[in-house]
C-alpha positions in Angstrom: -3.3 22.3 -18.0 -4.9 23.6 -14.8 -7.6 26.2 -14.4 -6.6 29.5 -16.1 -5.2 31.9 -13.6 -7.8 34.6 -14.3 -10.5 32.1 -13.5 -8.8 30.5 -10.6 -8.7 33.8 -8.7 -12.5 33.9 -8.7 -13.1 30.2 -8.1 -13.2 28.0 -5.0 -11.1 24.8 -5.1 -14.3 22.8 -5.4 -15.3 24.9 -8.4 -11.9 24.5 -9.9 -12.2 20.7 -9.4 -15.6 20.7 -11.2 -14.2 22.8 -14.0 -11.3 20.4 -14.6 -13.6 17.3 -14.3 -15.9 18.7 -17.0 -13.0 19.7 -19.2 -11.1 16.4 -19.3 -12.4 12.9 -19.7 -12.0 10.5 -16.8 -9.6 8.2 -18.6 -7.4 11.1 -19.7 -7.0 12.3 -16.2 -6.6 9.0 -14.5 -4.0 7.6 -17.0 -2.5 10.7 -18.6 -2.7 13.2 -15.8 -4.4 16.5 -16.7 -3.4 18.7 -13.8 0.1 20.0 -14.2 2.4 20.2 -11.2 6.0 21.0 -10.8 8.8 18.5 -11.1 12.1 18.4 -9.3 15.2 18.1 -11.5 18.5 17.8 -9.7 17.6 20.5 -7.2 15.9 22.7 -9.8 12.1 22.5 -10.3 10.8 22.3 -13.9 7.2 22.1 -15.1 5.8 18.9 -16.5 5.0 16.4 -13.7 1.5 15.2 -13.7 -1.0 14.1 -11.1 -3.9 11.7 -11.3 -7.4 12.9 -11.5 -10.2 13.5 -9.1 -12.5 10.5 -9.0 -16.2 10.9 -9.7 -18.7 9.6 -7.2 -22.2 8.3 -7.6 -23.7 11.7 -6.6 -22.8 15.2 -7.9 -20.5 17.0 -5.5 -22.3 20.0 -4.0 -20.7 23.4 -4.2 -18.5 24.1 -1.2 -17.7 27.5 0.2 -14.1 28.0 1.2 -13.1 29.4 4.6 -10.2 31.5 5.7 -7.2 29.3 4.9 -5.3 30.5 8.0 -7.9 28.6 10.1 -7.3 25.3 8.3 -4.4 22.9 8.9 -3.5 20.0 6.6 -3.5 16.5 8.1 -3.1 12.9 7.2 0.1 13.2 5.2 1.1 10.0 3.4 3.8 9.3 0.8 4.0 6.9 -2.1 6.8 6.1 -4.5 6.1 6.6 -8.2 6.9 4.0 -10.8 10.6 4.9 -10.4 11.2 4.9 -6.7 14.6 6.6 -7.1 13.3 9.7 -8.8 9.5 10.0 -8.1 7.5 10.6 -4.9 3.9 11.6 -4.3 3.0 13.5 -1.2 -0.7 13.3 -0.3 -2.7 14.9 2.5 -6.2 16.0 3.6 -7.8 19.3 4.5 -11.1 19.3 6.5 -12.8 21.9 4.3 -12.3 23.4 0.8 -9.2 25.6 0.5 -7.8 27.8 -2.2 -4.5 27.1 -4.1 -3.1 24.1 -2.2 0.7 23.6 -2.7 3.8 21.8 -1.6 7.1 23.4 -0.7 10.2 21.3 -1.1 14.0 21.7 -0.8 17.2 20.1 0.3 17.3 21.9 3.6 14.5 22.9 6.0 15.4 26.6 5.7 15.3 26.5 1.9 11.8 25.8 0.9 11.5 28.4 -1.8 10.3 25.9 -4.4 6.5 26.1 -4.4 4.5 23.6 -6.5 0.8 23.6 -7.1 -1.1 20.5 -5.8 -4.3 18.9 -6.9 -7.5 18.3 -4.9 -9.7 15.2 -5.3 -13.0 15.8 -3.8 -14.9 12.7 -2.5 -18.5 13.2 -1.7 -20.6 10.6 0.3 -24.3 11.5 0.5 -26.4 10.8 3.5 -27.9 7.4 3.4 -24.7 5.8 2.3 -23.4 4.4 5.6 -23.4 5.9 9.0 -22.9 9.7 8.4 -24.8 12.5 6.9 -23.6 14.2 3.8 -19.8 14.1 4.0 -17.2 15.6 1.7 -13.5 14.8 1.9 -10.8 16.8 0.3 -7.7 14.8 -0.6 -4.7 16.7 -1.9 -1.8 15.2 -4.0 1.5 16.5 -5.4 3.5 14.2 -7.6 7.2 15.0 -7.7 9.5 13.8 -10.5 13.1 14.2 -11.5 14.3 13.8 -7.9 17.8 12.7 -7.2 18.3 9.0 -6.1 19.1 8.3 -2.5 18.5 12.0 -1.5 16.6 13.3 1.5 14.2 16.2 0.9 12.3 18.4 3.2 8.8 19.4 2.4 5.8 21.3 3.8 2.2 21.3 2.5 -0.1 24.2 2.6 -2.7 26.4 0.8 -3.6 30.1 0.6 -3.5 31.4 4.2 -1.3 28.5 5.5 2.3 28.6 4.4 4.6 25.9 6.0 7.6 28.2 5.3 6.4 30.7 7.9 8.5 30.5 11.1 5.6 29.5 13.4 4.7 26.6 11.0 8.1 25.0 10.6 7.1 22.3 13.0 4.7 21.0 10.3 7.6 20.1 7.9 8.3 16.5 6.9 11.0 14.6 5.0 11.3 11.8 2.6 14.2 9.9 1.0 14.2 8.5 -2.5 15.4 5.0 -3.3 19.1 4.6 -4.1 20.4 4.2 -7.6 22.5 1.3 -6.7 22.4 -1.8 -4.5 22.9 -1.0 -0.8 21.5 -2.4 2.5 18.0 -1.3 3.6 15.0 -2.3 5.7 11.3 -2.4 4.9 8.3 -3.4 7.1 5.0 -4.9 6.3 1.6 -5.9 7.7 -2.1 -6.1 6.7 -5.5 -5.5 8.3 -4.8 -2.4 10.4 -7.9 -0.2 10.8 -8.1 2.4 13.6 -7.4 1.2 17.1 -4.9 1.4 20.0 -3.1 -1.7 18.6 -2.9 -0.1 15.2 -1.3 3.0 16.6 1.1 0.9 18.7 2.2 -1.0 15.6 2.8 2.3 13.8 5.1 3.5 16.6 7.1 0.3 16.5 7.4 0.5 12.7 8.8 4.0 12.9 11.5 2.8 15.2 12.7 0.3 12.6 13.6 3.2 10.3 12.2 1.4 7.2 12.8 2.7 3.7 9.2 1.9 2.9 6.2 0.1 4.4 3.9 -2.5 2.7 0.3 -2.6 3.7 -1.2 -5.8 2.5 -4.8 -4.7 2.2 -7.8 -4.0 4.5 -6.5 -0.6 5.2 -8.9 1.5 7.2 -12.1 -0.6 7.4 -14.4 2.2 6.4 -16.6 -0.7 5.2 -16.5 -3.1 8.1 -18.7 -5.7 6.3 -16.1 -6.3 3.5 -18.2 -8.1 0.9 -17.8 -5.3 -1.7 -21.5 -4.9 -2.1 -23.7 -1.8 -1.9 -25.7 -3.8 0.7 -22.7 -3.8 3.1 -23.7 -2.3 6.4 -21.8 0.0 8.8 -19.9 2.0 6.1 -18.5 5.3 7.4 -16.3 7.3 5.1 -15.1 9.3 8.2 -13.1 6.3 9.3 -10.6 7.3 6.7 -10.1 10.7 8.3 -9.2 8.9 11.5 -7.0 6.4 9.8 -4.9 8.8 7.9 -4.5 11.0 11.0 -3.4 7.9 12.9 -0.9 6.8 10.2 0.6 10.2 9.6 3.3 9.7 12.2 5.0 7.2 10.0 3.5 7.7 6.5 4.6 11.4 6.4 8.2 10.2 6.1 8.0 6.5 5.0 6.3 5.6 1.7 3.1 3.8 2.6 2.6 1.4 -0.2 -0.8 -0.1 -0.1 -2.5 -3.1 -1.7 -6.3 -3.5 -1.7 -8.2 -6.1 0.2 -11.9 -7.0 0.4 -12.7 -4.2 2.9 -11.2 -1.7 0.5 -13.9 -2.5 -2.2 -16.3 0.4 -1.3 -19.2 -0.3 -3.7 -20.6 3.3 -3.5 -17.7 4.7 -5.4 -17.1 3.9 -9.0 -15.4 2.2 -10.7 -15.8 -1.3 -9.2 -15.6 0.0 -5.6 -12.1 1.6 -6.0 -13.2 5.2 -6.7 -12.6 6.1 -3.0 -9.1 4.6 -3.0 -8.2 6.5 -6.2 -9.2 9.7 -4.4 -7.1 8.9 -1.3 -3.9 7.4 -2.8 -1.6 8.0 -5.8 0.2 4.7 -6.4 2.7 3.8 -9.2 0.7 3.9 -12.5 2.4 0.9 -14.1 -0.1 -1.8 -13.6 -2.0 -3.7 -16.3 -3.8 -1.4 -18.7 -7.6 -1.4 -18.8 -7.8 -3.7 -15.8 -9.6 -1.3 -13.4 -7.2 -2.4 -10.6 -5.4 0.7 -9.3 -3.8 -1.3 -6.5 -1.7 -3.4 -8.9 1.8 -2.0 -9.6 5.5 -2.6 -9.0 8.6 -0.7 -8.0 12.2 -1.4 -7.4 14.3 -0.4 -4.3 18.0 -1.2 -4.6 18.3 -4.9 -5.5 14.7 -5.8 -4.7 11.6 -5.7 -6.8 8.2 -5.3 -5.1 5.0 -6.4 -6.8 1.5 -5.4 -5.4 -1.4 -7.6 -6.6 -5.2 -7.4 -6.2 -6.6 -10.8 -5.1 -10.2 -9.5 -5.2 -9.8 -10.3 -8.9 -9.3 -14.0 -8.3 -11.1 -14.6 -5.0 -13.6 -17.4 -4.7 -14.4 -16.6 -1.1 -15.5 -12.9 -1.7 -16.4 -12.7 -5.4 -17.6 -9.1 -5.7 -14.8 -8.4 -8.2 -14.0 -11.9 -9.3 -12.7 -11.8 -12.8 -12.7 -8.0 -13.1 -9.4 -7.9 -15.0 -10.4 -10.6 -17.5 -7.1 -12.3 -16.8 -4.9 -9.3 -17.7 -3.6 -9.0 -14.1 -2.2 -12.6 -14.2 -0.6 -11.9 -17.6 0.9 -8.7 -16.3 2.2 -10.5 -13.2 4.0 -13.1 -15.4 5.5 -10.3 -17.5 6.8 -8.5 -14.4 8.3 -11.6 -12.9 10.0 -12.5 -16.2 11.4 -9.0 -16.5 12.7 -8.9 -13.0 14.3 -12.3 -13.1 16.1 -11.3 -16.3 17.5 -8.1 -14.8 21.1 -8.1 -13.7 20.2 -5.4 -11.1 17.5 -7.4 -9.3 18.4 -10.1 -6.8 15.1 -10.5 -4.9 11.4 -10.4 -5.9 8.8 -9.8 -3.1 5.1 -10.1 -3.8 2.4 -8.7 -1.4 -1.3 -8.8 -1.5 -4.3 -9.5 0.7 -5.9 -13.0 0.5 -3.7 -15.8 1.7 -2.2 -18.4 -0.5 -1.4 -20.6 2.5 -2.9 -20.1 6.0 -4.6 -22.3 8.6 -6.7 -19.6 10.3 -10.2 -20.7 11.4 -11.6 -17.5 9.7 -10.5 -17.3 6.1 -7.7 -19.9 5.8 -6.4 -20.2 2.2 -7.7 -18.7 -1.1 -8.1 -21.2 -3.9 -8.1 -18.5 -6.6 -4.7 -17.4 -5.5 -3.3 -20.9 -5.6 -4.9 -21.6 -9.0 -3.8 -18.4 -10.7 -0.6 -17.1 -9.1 1.2 -19.8 -7.1 2.4 -21.6 -10.2 4.0 -18.3 -11.4 5.6 -17.7 -8.0 7.2 -21.1 -8.3 8.1 -20.8 -12.0 10.0 -17.5 -11.3 11.2 -18.5 -7.8 9.7 -15.6 -5.9 11.7 -15.0 -2.8 8.9 -14.0 -0.3 5.1 -13.7 -0.4 3.4 -11.5 2.2 -0.3 -11.7 2.8 -2.9 -10.3 5.3 -6.7 -11.2 5.5 -6.3 -13.5 8.5 -5.7 -11.5 11.6 -2.7 -13.4 13.0 0.9 -14.3 12.2 1.6 -17.5 10.4 4.6 -18.6 8.4 5.0 -21.7 6.2 7.9 -24.0 5.5 9.3 -23.8 2.0 6.5 -24.9 -0.5 6.5 -26.1 -4.1 3.5 -27.7 -5.9 1.5 -27.7 -2.6 4.0 -29.7 -0.7 6.8 -29.0 1.7 10.1 -29.2 -0.1 12.1 -28.2 3.0 11.3 -27.6 6.6 12.2 -24.1 7.6 12.7 -23.9 11.4 12.9 -20.6 13.2 16.4 -19.3 12.3 16.6 -21.4 9.2 17.6 -20.4 5.6 15.6 -20.9 2.4 17.1 -21.0 -1.1 14.2 -20.2 -3.5 16.1 -21.1 -6.6 16.1 -24.7 -5.6 13.8 -25.1 -2.6 10.5 -23.2 -3.3 8.6 -20.3 -1.9 8.0 -19.1 1.7 4.6 -17.5 2.6 4.0 -15.2 5.5 0.6 -14.1 6.8 1.1 -10.8 8.7 -2.5 -9.7 9.2 -2.3 -8.7 12.9 -1.8 -5.0 12.5 -4.7 -3.7 14.6 -8.1 -5.3 14.0 -9.6 -8.0 16.3 -7.6 -11.2 16.3 -8.8 -14.5 14.8 -7.9 -18.1 15.9 -5.9 -21.2 15.0 -7.1 -24.8 15.3 -3.5 -26.0 16.1 -1.4 -25.0 19.1 0.6 -21.8 18.9 4.3 -22.2 17.9 6.7 -19.2 17.8 10.2 -18.2 18.8 10.9 -19.3 22.4 7.6 -21.2 22.5 8.0 -23.8 19.8 5.3 -26.5 19.5 5.9 -28.6 16.3 2.9 -30.6 15.0 3.0 -33.0 12.1 -0.2 -31.7 10.5 -3.0 -29.1 10.8 -6.6 -29.5 9.8 -7.7 -26.5 7.8 -9.7 -25.5 4.6 -9.3 -23.7 1.3 -11.9 -21.5 -0.4 -12.7 -23.0 -3.8 -15.3 -22.2 -6.4 -18.6 -23.3 -4.8 -17.5 -23.2 -1.2 -15.0 -24.5 1.3 -12.9 -27.6 0.9 -11.3 -29.2 3.9 -7.6 -30.0 3.8 -4.9 -31.4 6.1 -1.6 -29.5 5.7 2.0 -30.1 6.8 3.4 -26.7 5.9 2.3 -24.6 8.9 5.6 -23.8 10.8 5.0 -20.7 12.9 1.7 -19.6 14.5 1.4 -16.5 16.7 -1.8 -14.9 17.9 -1.2 -11.4 19.0 -0.6 -8.0 17.3 2.6 -8.0 15.1 4.3 -6.9 11.9 7.2 -7.9 9.6 10.6 -6.4 9.4 12.8 -7.4 6.4 16.5 -6.5 6.2 17.9 -6.7 2.7 21.7 -7.2 2.4 23.1 -7.1 -1.1 26.3 -8.8 -2.1 29.0 -8.7 -4.7 28.4 -10.7 -7.9 28.5 -14.4 -7.3 28.3 -14.0 -3.5 25.2 -14.6 -1.4 22.6 -11.8 -0.9 20.1 -12.2 1.9 16.6 -11.2 3.1 16.5 -11.5 6.9 12.8 -11.7 7.8 11.6 -11.1 11.3 8.2 -11.3 12.9 8.0 -8.7 15.7 5.2 -8.5 18.3 3.5 -5.3 19.5 5.6 -5.9 22.7 8.8 -5.6 20.6 9.6 -9.3 21.1 10.8 -11.3 18.2 8.4 -14.1 17.4 10.1 -15.5 14.3 13.1 -15.1 12.1 14.5 -16.7 9.0 16.7 -15.9 6.0 16.1 -16.1 2.3 19.4 -16.4 0.4 20.2 -16.0 -3.3 23.4 -15.8 -5.2 23.8 -12.1 -6.3 23.9 -11.3 -10.0 
């Protein structure tokens, strides 16, 4: 339940937030959802959908006076699928100051937004002395919608007391979203990692919008509020206001394309509990179907059409940056195997795509490969013939040949086709979304400028430090800003379904393409 109406009339949103936080335990709110919103059921809205909770910070949140809502405009809208991508969507946004009675309007047409649903504010307070700013309070607003119709486009507007998007002069603030289909049909998704706030980050967003993706995968290191990225309270340069810039920058795409994030080392902000993810829990509402009691909110899965997507948190297994090493006590890896087993057994799923931050296979001179990922997860990727693994962490584009047991099982030239059921797994590092670029030790080699080499000298991060290795699996290396486009084409039972994967540069040029093929179930 929310704040009683007779109390809410006399309370600011910050006061309502404090009331709810005191009334409900943190676990009840985070897992069970204590704030009741509206749900969408076949065009009719019914009570019962729930939203996740406000996240406590290390300092008490000071009382905040509200201002005239007519003077405050929402910003930073971003979408995320729920556990069922065909019927659930969360719309999230920010307001710069405390407002009263935030809400979302939604309907099947832009002129029919009569359905008005209460939203929830998560207040994130960062005191002076933590990073670069003075006292700074951020107000993140979330409305989780359920019982939507599969494959349906909805119009929505977000507002609060004094700012109603249904008013004629505010119709330009409306957005749309489309739920995942109930059946197999062609679609496109995009992916990258390591974005931050920059001209190049904005340029990549513009190109992604032009691909008309069903959803976007962000493989960690999202905004770089913590530029040090060690996950420690001693990290320098932290500025929570970077997130305001990031969400405003990303809104052009994320207001209509579900922006599905995975957490990297720069997303462990040690000043927020628990385990550095309190800030992320305030900013994002992701599918709540990850491993229970693992304290890893960025671990989840969802299905779109014939493709299952799994998001992992490699901070849990990272030898290179061990701030959260072992945080799940092994439950994440057990959950991963259960998910892979389930999806491979499903007649409705052809492809399984896994995305996360630290690289399983990369020859960058910066971070190269993560031994914890190879140790814990790569054997599972091979056992269950994962079709594509997408990573970030290294700020460049690199794509492997087909790999099994650490060796090349099949060379995969540009334009080639991989068959995971027999060949092995293909890994792509797509970490050139906007931050400063890294380097390779080997010559660049990409579409139209191929330069094949027999081997590359690199290293892997293992327990105790770095271990040199010479690898033969590095196929494509490109050093400029870029992202991935993946076109999914289903097929009739017994015929060949395909993932067509393309690396696209900030210039719009294609730098790589290959196909992953699998016999449809």
